[in-house]
C-alpha positions in Angstrom: -77.2 47.1 -94.6 -73.8 46.5 -96.3 -74.0 44.2 -99.3 -70.7 42.6 -100.3 -72.1 41.5 -103.6 -72.9 45.1 -104.5 -71.1 46.0 -107.8 -69.3 42.6 -107.6 -67.9 42.7 -111.2 -65.8 45.8 -110.4 -64.6 44.4 -107.1 -63.5 41.1 -108.8 -61.7 43.0 -111.5 -59.8 45.1 -108.8 -58.8 41.9 -107.0 -57.5 40.2 -110.1 -55.6 43.4 -111.0 -54.0 43.6 -107.5 -52.9 40.0 -107.7 -51.3 40.5 -111.2 -49.6 43.7 -110.0 -48.2 41.9 -106.9 -47.0 39.0 -109.0 -45.3 41.4 -111.4 -43.5 43.3 -108.6 -42.5 40.1 -106.8 -41.0 38.5 -110.0 -39.3 41.7 -111.1 -37.7 42.5 -107.8 -34.0 42.0 -107.8 -32.4 39.5 -105.3 -28.8 40.0 -104.3 -27.1 37.0 -102.8 -24.2 34.6 -103.0 -24.5 32.2 -105.9 -24.6 28.6 -104.5 -21.6 26.5 -105.6 -18.3 27.4 -107.2 -17.5 28.5 -110.8 -14.6 26.6 -112.4 -11.6 28.9 -113.3 -10.0 28.7 -116.7 -6.8 30.2 -118.0 -6.5 32.2 -121.2 -3.5 33.4 -123.2 -0.7 31.6 -121.4 2.6 32.6 -123.2 3.6 29.7 -125.5 6.9 28.9 -123.8 5.5 29.0 -120.2 3.1 27.0 -118.0 0.8 28.5 -115.4 0.6 27.0 -111.9 -2.0 28.2 -109.3 -3.6 26.8 -106.2 -7.0 28.3 -107.2 -9.2 26.4 -109.6 -12.7 27.9 -108.8 -14.2 31.1 -107.5 -17.4 32.1 -105.7 -19.5 35.1 -106.7 -22.3 37.3 -105.4 -24.9 38.4 -108.0 -28.0 40.5 -108.5 -30.9 39.1 -110.6 -34.7 39.0 -110.5 -36.3 35.9 -109.0 -37.3 34.4 -112.4 -33.7 34.6 -113.6 -32.3 33.1 -110.4 -34.4 30.0 -110.9 -32.8 29.4 -114.3 -29.1 29.9 -113.3 -26.5 27.1 -112.9 -22.7 27.1 -112.8 -22.7 26.8 -116.6 -24.4 30.2 -116.7 -21.1 31.8 -115.9 -17.5 31.8 -117.2 -14.7 32.5 -114.8 -11.1 33.1 -116.2 -7.8 34.8 -115.8 -6.0 36.4 -118.7 -2.2 35.8 -118.8 -1.5 37.7 -122.0 1.8 39.7 -121.8 2.9 38.3 -118.4 6.5 37.2 -117.8 8.1 34.3 -116.0 7.8 34.3 -112.2 5.0 35.0 -109.8 2.2 37.3 -110.9 -0.9 38.7 -109.2 -3.8 38.4 -111.7 -7.4 39.7 -111.6 -10.2 37.2 -111.9 -12.9 37.8 -114.5 -16.4 36.4 -114.4 -19.0 36.8 -117.2 -22.6 35.7 -117.3 -24.3 34.4 -120.5 -27.4 36.3 -119.6 -27.7 40.1 -119.5 -30.2 40.0 -116.6 -27.4 39.1 -114.2 -25.1 41.7 -112.5 -21.9 40.4 -110.9 -21.6 42.2 -107.6 -18.6 40.4 -106.0 -15.9 37.8 -107.0 -14.1 35.8 -104.3 -11.1 35.9 -104.7 -10.8 39.1 -106.8 -7.1 38.4 -107.5 -4.9 35.2 -107.4 -1.2 34.5 -107.5 -0.1 32.6 -110.6 3.4 31.2 -111.1 4.6 31.1 -114.7 7.5 28.6 -115.3 9.3 27.6 -118.4 8.1 24.4 -119.9 10.5 21.5 -119.4 10.5 18.0 -120.9 12.0 14.6 -120.1 11.4 10.9 -120.8 10.2 8.5 -118.1 9.3 4.8 -117.9 5.7 3.6 -117.9 4.5 1.3 -115.1 1.2 -0.5 -114.9 -0.5 -0.4 -111.5 -3.7 -2.1 -110.4 -6.3 -1.2 -107.8 -9.1 -3.5 -106.6 -9.4 -7.3 -107.0 -9.7 -9.7 -109.9 -12.3 -12.5 -109.6 -12.1 -14.9 -106.7 -8.9 -17.0 -106.7 -7.4 -14.9 -109.5 -4.8 -12.2 -109.8 -3.3 -10.0 -112.5 -0.1 -11.3 -114.1 2.7 -9.3 -115.7 1.3 -6.5 -117.9 2.2 -6.0 -121.5 2.5 -2.3 -122.6 2.8 -1.1 -126.2 5.4 1.5 -125.2 7.7 1.4 -122.2 8.7 5.1 -122.2 6.8 8.3 -122.7 7.7 12.0 -122.8 6.4 14.3 -120.0 6.2 18.1 -120.2 5.4 20.7 -117.6 6.9 23.1 -115.1 10.5 22.2 -114.2 9.8 22.2 -110.5 6.9 19.7 -111.0 8.4 17.2 -113.5 11.7 17.0 -111.5 9.7 15.1 -108.8 8.1 12.6 -111.3 10.0 9.4 -111.9 7.5 7.3 -113.8 4.2 7.5 -115.6 1.4 5.3 -114.2 -1.2 3.4 -116.2 -3.8 2.6 -113.6 -6.2 -0.3 -114.2 -9.2 -0.6 -111.8 -10.0 -4.3 -111.1 -13.6 -5.3 -110.3 -13.9 -9.1 -110.4 -12.4 -9.7 -113.8 -11.9 -13.3 -114.8 -10.3 -12.9 -118.3 -7.4 -11.0 -119.8 -7.8 -7.2 -119.9 -6.9 -5.3 -123.1 -7.7 -1.6 -123.0 -6.4 1.9 -123.6 -5.4 3.5 -120.3 -4.8 7.3 -119.7 -1.4 8.0 -118.1 -1.0 10.0 -114.9 1.6 10.7 -112.2 0.8 10.3 -108.5 2.3 11.7 -105.3 3.0 9.7 -102.1 -0.6 10.2 -101.0 -2.0 8.7 -104.3 -3.2 12.1 -105.6 -2.8 12.9 -109.3 -0.1 15.5 -109.9 -1.5 18.4 -111.9 0.1 20.7 -114.6 1.8 17.9 -116.5 1.1 16.5 -120.0 2.1 13.1 -121.5 3.0 12.2 -125.0 1.4 10.0 -125.8 -1.5 10.6 -123.4 -2.5 7.0 -123.2 -1.1 3.5 -123.8 -2.6 0.2 -124.7 -2.2 -2.4 -121.8 -2.7 -6.1 -121.9 -3.2 -7.6 -118.5 -3.5 -11.4 -118.1 -5.7 -12.7 -115.3 -4.4 -15.9 -113.9 -5.0 -18.3 -111.0 -3.5 -17.0 -107.8 -0.8 -19.0 -106.0 -0.5 -19.2 -102.2 -0.7 -16.0 -100.2 2.4 -14.6 -98.7 3.1 -12.3 -95.7 5.8 -9.7 -96.4 7.2 -6.7 -94.7 6.7 -3.0 -95.6 9.5 -0.6 -96.5 9.1 3.1 -96.6 10.9 4.5 -99.6 12.7 7.7 -98.5 14.1 10.2 -100.9 16.0 13.5 -100.3 18.0 14.8 -97.4 16.6 16.3 -94.1 17.4 19.8 -93.1 21.0 20.4 -92.4 21.9 19.3 -88.9 19.2 16.6 -88.7 19.0 12.9 -89.4 16.3 10.2 -89.7 16.3 8.6 -86.3 13.3 6.3 -86.8 11.0 5.2 -89.6 8.0 3.0 -88.9 4.9 1.7 -90.8 1.5 0.7 -89.6 0.9 -2.1 -90.2 4.4 -3.6 -90.0 3.5 -6.3 -92.7 0.8 -7.4 -95.0 -0.5 -10.3 -97.0 -0.1 -10.3 -100.8 -1.4 -12.6 -103.5 0.1 -13.6 -106.8 1.4 -16.4 -108.9 4.0 -18.7 -107.2 6.7 -17.4 -109.5 6.1 -13.8 -108.6 5.6 -14.4 -104.9 8.9 -16.3 -104.7 11.0 -13.1 -105.4 9.2 -10.7 -103.1 10.1 -10.3 -99.4 8.8 -6.8 -98.9 6.6 -4.2 -100.5 7.7 -0.5 -100.8 5.6 2.6 -100.4 5.5 5.4 -102.9 8.5 7.7 -102.6 8.4 10.0 -99.6 10.5 13.3 -100.1 12.1 14.4 -96.8 14.1 17.2 -98.4 14.6 20.0 -95.9 12.4 18.5 -93.2 13.2 18.5 -89.5 9.8 18.0 -87.8 8.3 14.6 -87.3 6.3 13.3 -90.3 3.1 11.1 -90.2 1.0 10.5 -93.2 -0.9 7.8 -95.1 1.1 6.7 -98.1 0.2 4.6 -101.1 1.9 1.2 -101.6 3.9 0.7 -104.7 2.8 -2.8 -105.6 4.9 -4.8 -108.1 3.2 -6.0 -111.3 1.1 -9.2 -110.8 0.6 -8.6 -107.0 -2.6 -7.8 -105.2 -3.4 -7.2 -101.6 -5.4 -9.7 -99.5 -7.4 -6.9 -97.7 -7.5 -4.4 -100.7 -6.2 -1.6 -98.5 -3.5 0.1 -100.6 -2.4 2.7 -98.0 -0.2 2.4 -94.9 0.7 4.9 -92.2 4.3 6.0 -92.3 5.8 7.8 -89.3 9.3 9.4 -89.5 11.1 10.9 -86.6 14.0 13.4 -87.0 16.7 14.1 -84.5 19.2 16.9 -84.4 22.9 16.2 -84.9 24.5 17.0 -81.5 27.1 19.7 -81.3 29.1 21.2 -78.4 29.8 24.8 -77.5 31.5 26.5 -74.6 30.3 29.8 -73.3 31.4 32.0 -70.4 28.4 32.6 -68.2 27.9 35.4 -65.6 26.7 34.8 -62.0 23.5 36.2 -60.8 22.9 36.6 -57.0 19.5 36.1 -55.4 18.1 36.8 -51.9 21.1 38.8 -50.6 20.1 41.0 -47.6 19.2 44.5 -48.6 21.9 46.1 -46.4 24.7 43.9 -47.9 26.6 43.9 -51.2 29.0 41.7 -53.1 32.5 43.2 -52.7 34.6 40.4 -54.3 33.9 37.5 -56.7 36.5 35.1 -58.0 36.2 34.1 -60.7 33.5 36.4 -62.1 32.7 34.0 -65.1 32.0 30.2 -65.3 33.0 28.3 -68.4 30.1 26.0 -69.3 30.3 23.3 -72.0 26.9 22.8 -73.7 25.4 20.2 -76.0 22.5 20.7 -78.5 21.5 20.9 -82.1 23.6 23.1 -84.4 20.6 25.4 -85.0 20.1 26.1 -81.3 23.8 26.4 -80.4 24.6 28.8 -83.2 22.1 31.2 -81.8 23.3 30.8 -78.3 25.2 33.6 -76.5 26.7 34.0 -73.0 23.6 35.9 -71.9 21.5 32.9 -72.8 23.1 30.9 -69.9 22.4 32.0 -66.3 24.1 30.8 -63.1 22.0 31.7 -60.0 23.5 31.7 -56.5 21.0 31.8 -53.6 22.6 33.9 -50.8 19.8 33.7 -48.4 21.2 33.5 -44.8 24.7 34.7 -45.8 26.1 37.6 -43.8 29.4 39.6 -43.7 32.5 37.6 -44.6 34.3 35.5 -47.3 32.7 32.3 -48.5 33.4 29.4 -50.9 30.2 28.4 -52.7 29.9 25.1 -54.7 28.2 25.2 -58.1 26.0 22.4 -59.3 24.0 21.8 -62.6 20.7 22.8 -60.9 22.0 26.3 -60.6 22.7 26.6 -64.3 19.7 27.8 -66.5 19.9 27.0 -70.2 17.4 27.3 -73.2 15.2 24.4 -74.1 16.9 21.7 -76.1 20.3 22.5 -74.6 22.2 20.3 -72.1 25.0 21.2 -69.7 27.9 18.7 -70.1 30.4 20.3 -67.7 31.4 23.5 -66.1 34.6 25.0 -64.6 35.4 25.9 -61.9 33.0 24.0 -59.6 33.1 26.7 -56.9 33.5 30.4 -56.5 34.7 32.6 -53.7 32.7 35.7 -52.7 33.3 38.5 -50.3 30.2 40.1 -48.7 30.3 43.6 -47.1 28.0 46.4 -45.9 26.5 48.8 -48.3 
């Protein structure tokens, strides 16, 4: 009879040895996979007179490491960077480098492997400082006119970026304050959507702001005005600008409210645009004003229309449904002058072959005929309108083939 307890010390030793061996193999086995999360991308060796601009600020990687090492890894275990040493002004394609702070990790893949970096000359200019508040002071209270230690700061960055910046903003977040606020505030610049603009530096980087908190006066309903900058694409104009909502309720001291009849949005740049625009845009609240509903964005819709131009073309006549045993022997005139209206872009690309005049000769037999022409017979591209045409009739002669 088989006895499982026979020589049990040796069997137990073998079992323990097998478990240890399996554990060693499992732990030591390499695992290849995508590292979860993104690795922040830094920039090294930027030429002293240039500034680097890129849309990529992080990368993803695939690595190989044993299971024990995987459990210890974090984003801080890696360094991702690009080296701009020796590069010139302009757009450059640069390889991304990733290093691990542990030798047990092998980098298998970097996504993206290369990125485009634009190097621009550093430009500087001075701009005014404006205090802006977000949120609400205590019940029945509003911020009054802010006091700033400096009214102007120097901004530096890529020329293409700082050209669009008109002011530095010291943003103070309100959260039920009941007394005057005195604090050092970091400066920033914001776009029309309220997003901080990157690749700029301020000198000084921060300012000391004193913001009195005072008793609110009566609320007031005012209109909203979209602040438009720049010129649309050549040949187009702003045909309609609307905001949603059309008005809003503001709060402030009686003295401040008395001089305000509308509130503007942040600047919206329409330079070169021709397609309709619809976005949520931050309000540009005057100092000492807060919103009753604390919603600092409005929807702005802008419609563009093309400037109408006129153009005359000489269009040929196409015949349809003529009996197969017949042919056109005479046609007078053989071209129709058509006056068209449309945008400059469309008309400039228009040729005589773009306009078709189709005559339906179904039922016509041998002989000479005068056929009237109407607008429905004239085919034109989309966005083009027929204003007039001459002559309004043609004479044709039909004979046997």
